[in-house]
C-alpha positions in Angstrom: 5.9 -12.0 -83.0 3.3 -9.4 -82.9 -0.1 -9.3 -84.7 0.0 -10.7 -88.3 -0.4 -7.9 -90.8 -3.8 -8.0 -92.6 -2.4 -7.8 -96.1 0.8 -7.7 -98.1 1.0 -3.9 -98.3 0.9 -3.7 -94.5 3.4 -6.5 -94.2 5.8 -4.8 -96.5 5.4 -1.5 -94.8 6.6 -3.2 -91.6 9.5 -5.0 -93.2 10.6 -1.7 -94.8 11.4 -0.4 -91.3 14.1 -3.0 -90.8 17.7 -2.1 -91.4 18.7 -5.7 -90.7 19.0 -8.4 -93.4 15.8 -9.9 -94.8 17.1 -11.8 -97.9 20.6 -13.2 -98.6 21.3 -14.6 -102.1 24.4 -16.8 -102.9 25.2 -18.1 -106.3 28.8 -19.2 -106.7 31.1 -16.2 -106.1 28.0 -13.8 -106.0 26.5 -12.8 -102.8 23.7 -10.2 -102.3 22.3 -9.1 -99.0 19.2 -7.1 -98.8 17.9 -5.4 -95.7 14.2 -5.2 -95.1 14.3 -1.6 -96.3 16.2 -2.4 -99.5 14.1 -5.5 -100.3 10.9 -3.6 -100.1 12.4 -0.7 -102.1 13.0 -3.2 -104.9 9.5 -4.6 -104.6 8.0 -1.2 -104.7 10.0 -0.1 -107.8 9.2 -3.3 -109.5 5.5 -2.9 -108.8 5.6 0.5 -110.3 7.2 -0.9 -113.4 4.6 -3.6 -113.8 1.7 -1.2 -113.5 3.0 2.1 -115.0 5.1 0.7 -117.9 3.8 -2.8 -118.5 0.1 -2.2 -118.0 -0.4 -5.0 -115.4 -3.8 -4.6 -113.7 -5.1 -6.3 -110.5 -6.5 -9.7 -111.4 -4.1 -10.2 -114.4 -1.7 -13.1 -114.5 2.0 -12.6 -114.1 4.2 -15.6 -114.7 7.7 -16.1 -113.3 10.4 -18.6 -114.3 11.1 -21.1 -111.6 14.9 -20.7 -112.3 16.3 -19.4 -109.0 17.4 -15.8 -108.9 16.8 -13.1 -106.3 15.4 -10.6 -108.8 12.8 -13.1 -109.9 11.8 -13.4 -106.2 11.4 -9.6 -106.1 9.2 -9.7 -109.2 7.0 -12.4 -107.8 6.4 -10.2 -104.7 5.8 -7.2 -106.9 3.2 -9.1 -108.9 1.4 -9.9 -105.6 1.8 -6.3 -104.4 -0.2 -5.0 -107.4 -3.0 -7.6 -107.0 -2.0 -9.9 -109.9 -2.1 -13.7 -109.8 1.4 -15.1 -109.8 2.2 -18.4 -111.4 5.6 -20.2 -111.7 6.2 -21.9 -115.0 8.5 -22.3 -118.0 5.5 -22.4 -120.3 3.2 -19.4 -119.8 0.0 -19.3 -121.8 -1.2 -16.3 -123.7 -3.3 -15.1 -120.8 0.0 -14.2 -119.0 0.3 -10.5 -119.3 4.0 -10.6 -118.4 6.5 -13.4 -118.1 9.7 -12.8 -116.2 12.7 -14.9 -117.1 16.5 -14.8 -116.9 18.5 -13.6 -119.9 20.7 -16.6 -120.0 17.9 -19.2 -119.5 15.0 -17.9 -121.6 11.8 -19.9 -122.0 11.8 -20.3 -125.7 8.2 -21.2 -126.2 6.8 -18.6 -123.8 3.4 -17.4 -125.1 3.0 -14.5 -122.7 2.0 -11.1 -124.1 5.3 -9.5 -122.9 8.6 -10.9 -121.8 10.5 -9.2 -118.9 14.1 -10.2 -119.2 16.4 -10.2 -116.1 20.2 -10.0 -116.3 22.0 -12.9 -114.7 24.8 -11.1 -112.8 23.5 -10.4 -109.4 24.1 -6.6 -109.6 24.0 -5.9 -113.3 22.4 -2.6 -114.5 21.2 -4.1 -117.8 21.2 -7.2 -119.9 24.4 -8.1 -121.6 22.7 -8.0 -125.0 19.8 -6.0 -126.5 16.6 -7.7 -125.6 14.5 -9.0 -128.5 11.4 -7.3 -129.9 8.5 -7.8 -127.5 10.7 -7.9 -124.4 11.7 -5.4 -121.7 15.1 -5.2 -119.9 14.0 -5.3 -116.3 17.3 -4.2 -114.8 17.5 -1.2 -117.1 13.9 -0.1 -116.7 13.4 -0.6 -113.0 16.1 1.8 -112.0 14.0 4.8 -113.1 10.9 3.9 -111.2 9.8 5.7 -108.0 11.0 4.2 -104.7 7.4 3.9 -103.4 4.6 2.2 -105.3 1.7 4.6 -105.6 -0.4 2.9 -108.2 -4.1 2.4 -107.8 -3.9 -1.3 -108.4 -4.4 -3.2 -105.2 -5.5 -6.8 -104.4 -9.1 -7.7 -103.9 -9.1 -10.1 -100.9 -11.1 -12.7 -102.7 -9.0 -12.7 -105.9 -6.6 -15.6 -106.5 -3.0 -14.7 -105.7 -1.2 -18.0 -106.4 -1.9 -21.0 -108.6 -2.9 -23.1 -105.7 -6.0 -21.0 -105.4 -4.8 -19.1 -102.4 -6.6 -15.7 -102.3 -4.9 -12.4 -101.7 -6.8 -12.0 -98.4 -5.2 -15.2 -97.0 -1.7 -14.6 -98.4 0.1 -13.2 -95.4 -1.6 -15.6 -92.8 -0.7 -18.6 -95.0 2.9 -17.4 -95.3 3.2 -17.0 -91.5 1.7 -20.5 -91.1 4.2 -22.0 -93.5 7.2 -21.3 -91.3 8.2 -22.3 -87.7 6.8 -20.2 -84.9 9.0 -17.2 -84.2 11.5 -17.8 -87.0 14.2 -15.4 -85.8 17.7 -15.4 -87.2 18.5 -16.6 -90.7 16.9 -19.7 -92.2 18.4 -21.5 -95.2 16.2 -22.3 -98.2 18.1 -24.1 -101.0 16.7 -23.5 -104.5 18.9 -25.9 -106.5 15.8 -27.7 -107.8 14.0 -24.4 -108.7 11.5 -22.4 -106.7 7.8 -21.6 -106.7 4.9 -21.0 -104.4 6.1 -22.9 -101.3 9.5 -21.1 -101.3 7.8 -17.7 -101.8 5.4 -18.3 -98.9 8.3 -19.3 -96.7 10.3 -16.3 -97.6 7.3 -14.0 -96.9 6.5 -15.8 -93.6 10.1 -15.5 -92.3 10.6 -11.8 -93.2 7.1 -10.8 -91.9 8.0 -12.5 -88.6 11.3 -10.6 -88.3 13.8 -13.2 -89.6 16.0 -13.5 -92.7 16.2 -16.1 -95.5 19.3 -17.4 -97.1 18.6 -18.5 -100.7 21.3 -20.7 -102.4 21.2 -21.4 -106.1 23.3 -24.6 -106.1 24.2 -27.4 -103.6 27.9 -26.2 -103.6 26.6 -22.8 -102.4 25.3 -24.4 -99.2 28.4 -26.0 -97.6 28.7 -26.2 -93.8 31.3 -23.3 -94.0 28.8 -21.1 -95.9 26.0 -21.8 -93.5 28.3 -21.1 -90.6 29.4 -17.8 -92.1 25.8 -16.8 -92.6 24.7 -18.1 -89.2 21.9 -19.9 -91.0 19.9 -22.8 -89.8 17.8 -25.2 -91.9 14.1 -24.8 -92.2 
């Protein structure tokens, strides 16, 4: 592995040069494979949505449901990309500017200022039902955003990035330190029990180091046959 990028923007710029897989998502019959280029494109478009349409500013809190889904992973990275603090919870407090959740598994008592609803089918263009007042359909809105984030919001190195207190300036080094040295190939990370900061850091550490992550939503998605098909090894 070469020199560790100094920040998330630099790390994503490097990942965006990769035509090879960075994230693979399996949930039952659904499988999504994102190259480095495509993953970063999703993050950039989502960052634009957060800032330009949802008024997220650097230093704000963005909360994400710990229910596993690849689009929620993208949104967590997008929150960090714009300098927000990202927390993983089913119970966001009113200081959460945006709370991202799945359409089929909403957090009923969410007190966030705005709800960002994500369609469940892996490649859906919109939610299956109209979202309620005070909510935004992520899949519908993100498609119209620019492919490159050009907002002025950027992380301050000393600002908190994650609920553990990890600052933005230490985000990428901490991610690289959270994975094996030189994690080439595909590493499997099961998310059957939900996901949060440790899983996000491992994903980031692997893709920054040139590898790919296989996320599986359920134990039955991680059979020996599946792992062999994906050529994935355990963390």
